[in-house]
C-alpha positions, 0 to 999 in steps of 0.5 A, a space after each residue: 526479502 523486504 518486498 515479500 513478493 511471492 517467488 517460485 522455483 522456476 525463477 518467476 514471481 507472482 507480480 504484474 505491472 502496467 508499463 512501469 517496473 517496480 523497484 524490486 524488478 520482479 514479475 512481469 511488466 506489460 506494454 500498456 494497461 492490463 485487463 482483469 484477466 491480464 492481471 490475474 494471469 500474469 501475476 499467477 492469481 488464477 484458479 487458486 480455489 481457496 478452501 477450508 480443510 478440517 484440522 486434526 492434531 496428533 497425540 503421541 503416547 507410548 501406544 502410538 499416535 492418535 488423531 484428534 479433531 480440532 473443532 470449529 477450526 479449519 485450515 485455509 488452502 489453495 491449489 498452488 499456481 505452479 505445482 498444482 499441489 494443495 498448499 495450506 495458508 493459514 488457520 481460521 474459525 468456522 465462520 470464515 468464508 474465503 473470498 476468491 481472487 476471481 471475486 476480488 478481480 470481478 469487483 475491481 472490474 465493475 469499478 473499471 467499467 464505471 470509472 474508466 480506471 485500468 488495472 495497474 498492479 497485481 500480486 501475491 505476498 507471503 506465499 499466497 497469504 496476502 494478494 493485491 489488485 490496484 487500478 489507476 484512476 483516469 484523471 489525475 489531481 492537478 494542483 495549481 494547473 501543473 503539479 500532478 498527483 495520481 490516485 489508485 483504487 486498490 483492493 487487498 485480501 488475505 487467505 490466512 485470516 490475518 485481515 479482511 477484504 479491503 478496498 481503498 482510494 489512495 495516492 500510493 501505487 502498491 508494488 510490494 508489502 511495504 507499499 501495501 502497508 503505506 496505501 492502508 496507512 494513507 487511504 482516504 476512503 476505505 471499505 472493509 468486508 469481513 470474511 464471513 457469510 454474505 461477504 460476496 454481497 457486501 463486496 458488491 455494495 462496496 461500490 456505493 460505499 466508496 462513492 466513486 465521486 471521491 469526495 476525498 480527491 475533491 476536498 484534497 485538491 481544494 486544500 492543495 489549491 489553497 496551499 499553492 496560492 499562499 506563500 511560505 518563507 524558509 523561516 515558516 518552513 523551519 518552524 514546521 520542521 522544528 514542530 515535527 522534529 523538536 530538539 531540546 537544549 539538553 539533547 545530545 550533540 549528535 541529535 542536534 547535528 542530525 536536526 541541522 542536517 535534516 533542516 539543510 536537506 529540507 531547505 535545499 528541497 524547498 529553495 533549490 530542488 528541481 522537484 519544487 520548481 513549478 510551486 517554489 515558495 508556496 505552502 504546497 511546495 513546503 508540504 512536498 519538501 517534507 514528504 520528499 524528505 521523508 520518502 527519499 532522503 531521510 537517513 536509513 540503514 541498508 546496503 542498497 538504495 532498495 534496502 534504504 527505501 524499505 527502511 524508510 517505508 517501514 519507519 514512516 509506516 510502523 515506527 516513530 515517524 508514523 502519522 508524520 506526513 499527516 501532521 505535516 499536512 495539518 501544519 502546512 495547510 490553510 
């Protein structure tokens, strides 16, 4: 599945969300905010005891089989949250040190105490190979007195050696693998901790690295406030669209048709759609029309709305449209 949320044979899933159900409809939705303990328990993240196991290879000869030690390499393993059995997750080198899910949650709990944030989502991806915990900041950014943007603190970890422990400040609410990639791509403040000796101490240091003053939030809000004070005409927005998706005279008729349809959708979002009503005719509305198009209206293959949303997320994050919204912001800001 595109969401890659871990699902168990008893029909449950390793995902928990405060108040709002995710698009994949998996896991548990709580009434009200979650504590760290709630998030760990409801998302089946507790007591994994991630550990290193020695690796051996098996050589098969005419005389039988012979175990061969694999030096300087280990298998990462956990205690499965449902069966209690040992389950391998990946292969790592000798300098790898696991970061337990409990340490992951403990770090965010410290941030919650200082910032007033509350736990928003938690989950396991790829059968335990990756985990995430996110918190929602208590105060949203309010642009122009009425346009609200929420911010989240998200912490990601892998147990298979594929990535470091990373903490980010992001406007993306993480609910699956695609939004995890979107959060990492769109992170405005981040701190990375490698899985080596001393990792736990460096996780504690990340509080000061993130700065909890959230300079990004302040700077982003200042830029957005300038944009909402500046008018933008449809012709000016059309010029931005032409720069984001350039079309040449030599391009095919299909490409030109797609470009006309794209502009028709973006123009409608900018001039008519209710989502831009409070900010109509501003450069901030132009930027929001572009992001709404990319996230919700751009053509995408898929049988269901969820499939199409995943396809859009993959394309924006990993495909030819990577960096599109960053360029859009540069072209519309003042």
